[in-house]
Residue frames relative to the residue before (quaternion, step in Angstrom):
aa qw qx qy qz dx dy dz
M 1.0000 0.0000 0.0000 0.0000 0.00 0.00 0.00
N 0.3659 -0.7595 0.4964 0.2069 3.56 -0.78 1.00
D 0.7267 -0.4625 0.3041 0.4069 3.54 -1.33 0.34
R 0.6482 0.5327 -0.3201 0.4400 3.58 0.95 -0.85
M 0.6666 0.4921 -0.2951 0.4758 3.59 0.97 -0.87
I 0.6185 0.5353 -0.3429 0.4618 3.58 1.02 -0.77
R 0.6832 0.4848 -0.2863 0.4651 3.58 0.84 -0.97
R 0.6526 0.5166 -0.3156 0.4556 3.60 0.93 -0.85
N 0.6987 0.4605 -0.2762 0.4727 3.58 0.87 -0.93
L 0.6136 0.5292 -0.3477 0.4718 3.59 1.07 -0.67
Y 0.6193 0.5356 -0.3306 0.4694 3.59 1.00 -0.82
R 0.6610 0.5058 -0.3043 0.4633 3.60 0.93 -0.88
V 0.6380 0.5159 -0.3238 0.4711 3.58 1.01 -0.80
L 0.6609 0.5025 -0.3103 0.4630 3.60 0.91 -0.87
R 0.6480 0.5020 -0.3169 0.4772 3.61 0.96 -0.79
K 0.6500 0.5112 -0.3136 0.4667 3.60 0.99 -0.82
T 0.6357 0.5230 -0.3138 0.4731 3.57 1.15 -0.66
G 0.5763 -0.6218 0.3560 0.3929 3.58 1.24 -0.37
V 0.4301 0.6949 -0.4682 0.3360 3.57 1.24 0.25
P 0.4371 -0.6960 0.4987 0.2755 3.63 -0.80 0.95
R 0.6416 -0.5633 0.3699 0.3664 3.58 -1.10 0.76
E 0.6985 0.5058 -0.2850 0.4184 3.57 0.85 -0.98
R 0.6545 0.5061 -0.3190 0.4622 3.62 1.20 -0.28
I 0.6061 0.5685 -0.3535 0.4295 3.59 1.23 -0.28
A 0.2124 0.7383 -0.6090 0.1974 3.55 -0.69 1.21
A 0.6536 -0.5506 0.3535 0.3804 3.57 -1.15 0.58
D 0.7500 0.3761 -0.2119 0.5011 3.60 1.03 -0.72
A 0.4427 0.7219 -0.4378 0.3020 3.61 1.26 0.15
S 0.3291 -0.7107 0.5954 0.1788 3.51 -1.13 0.86
Y 0.5184 -0.6564 0.4431 0.3225 3.58 -0.94 0.82
E 0.7210 0.4462 -0.2552 0.4648 3.57 0.86 -0.93
N 0.7773 0.3836 -0.2003 0.4565 3.60 0.71 -1.04
D 0.7728 0.3641 -0.1934 0.4825 3.60 0.84 -0.94
M 0.7665 0.3422 -0.1846 0.5112 3.57 1.00 -0.79
L 0.3444 -0.7898 0.4481 0.2385 3.56 1.38 -0.05
M 0.2989 0.7576 -0.5183 0.2609 3.56 0.99 0.86
D 0.2488 -0.7554 0.5890 0.1433 3.56 -0.97 0.91
A 0.7689 -0.3696 0.2432 0.4616 3.59 -1.31 -0.07
T 0.6448 0.5156 -0.3220 0.4634 3.59 1.00 -0.77
D 0.6385 0.5178 -0.3168 0.4731 3.58 0.98 -0.85
M 0.6632 0.5085 -0.3065 0.4557 3.58 0.94 -0.87
T 0.6204 0.5348 -0.3415 0.4610 3.59 1.03 -0.75
C 0.6561 0.4921 -0.2973 0.4888 3.58 0.95 -0.89
F 0.6367 0.5424 -0.3221 0.4434 3.56 0.94 -0.91
F 0.6920 0.4675 -0.2903 0.4673 3.60 0.81 -0.96
F 0.6127 0.5390 -0.3481 0.4615 3.59 1.05 -0.70
Y 0.6838 0.4725 -0.2806 0.4800 3.59 0.84 -0.98
L 0.6336 0.5394 -0.3253 0.4491 3.58 1.01 -0.82
E 0.6719 0.4903 -0.2932 0.4715 3.58 0.88 -0.95
T 0.6602 0.5084 -0.3035 0.4622 3.57 1.01 -0.82
K 0.6882 0.4995 -0.2842 0.4427 3.59 0.82 -1.01
F 0.7764 0.3339 -0.1663 0.5080 3.57 0.94 -0.90
N 0.3685 -0.7694 0.4570 0.2516 3.59 1.33 0.09
L 0.5524 0.5672 -0.4199 0.4436 3.55 0.75 1.12
A 0.3305 -0.7001 0.5902 0.2285 3.54 -1.34 0.25
I 0.2509 -0.7707 0.5718 0.1271 3.55 -0.76 1.09
E 0.4334 -0.7098 0.4957 0.2503 3.56 -0.77 1.05
N 0.5962 -0.5984 0.4064 0.3483 3.58 -1.08 0.75
E 0.6345 0.5402 -0.3339 0.4405 3.59 1.05 -0.69
T 0.6677 0.5163 -0.2854 0.4542 3.58 1.17 -0.59
L 0.5301 0.6872 -0.3949 0.3012 3.60 1.07 -0.67
P 0.6927 0.4701 -0.3179 0.4451 3.67 0.77 -0.82
K 0.6310 0.5474 -0.3326 0.4377 3.60 1.17 -0.51
I 0.6528 0.4668 -0.3043 0.5132 3.59 1.23 -0.43
D 0.2134 0.8176 -0.4955 0.2011 3.56 0.17 1.32
S 0.7614 0.2335 -0.1599 0.5832 3.58 1.29 0.11
V 0.6700 -0.4743 0.3698 0.4352 3.55 -1.27 0.22
Q 0.6810 0.4970 -0.3009 0.4457 3.60 0.84 -0.93
S 0.6550 0.4935 -0.3292 0.4681 3.62 0.93 -0.76
T 0.6238 0.5229 -0.3346 0.4748 3.59 1.12 -0.63
I 0.6383 0.5166 -0.3216 0.4713 3.59 0.96 -0.85
N 0.6485 0.5166 -0.3147 0.4621 3.60 0.92 -0.90
Y 0.6555 0.5119 -0.3035 0.4649 3.57 0.93 -0.92
L 0.6924 0.4815 -0.2796 0.4588 3.57 0.86 -0.97
Q 0.6110 0.5433 -0.3531 0.4548 3.60 1.05 -0.66
Q 0.6596 0.4939 -0.3035 0.4784 3.59 1.04 -0.74
R 0.7327 0.4521 -0.2339 0.4518 3.56 0.89 -0.99
C 0.7585 0.3883 -0.1960 0.4852 3.59 1.03 -0.75
A 0.4327 0.7208 -0.4503 0.3006 3.58 1.26 0.15
C-alpha cells in the first residue's frame, strides 16, 4: 500500500472515529490536538485494524499517539 492510500484511509478512520476535519494534521496528537479520550482511542484502534486488516500488538499501542506515528507504523506494516 502506497503512502497516499495509507494517508487517505487513515483520514477516513479518523473521520469515522468522530475527529473534525480541521483537527486532522500530520503533526496532530490524538490526545492533545484531537482531544481523544480512552474510549475514542479504543474505537480508533478497532477501526484502524479493520480498515488496514492488521492486528496491532498491545506493546505498540502507547507508541501510536499522533498522526505521524500512525503513518510511520502503517508504512512499516503495510509495505
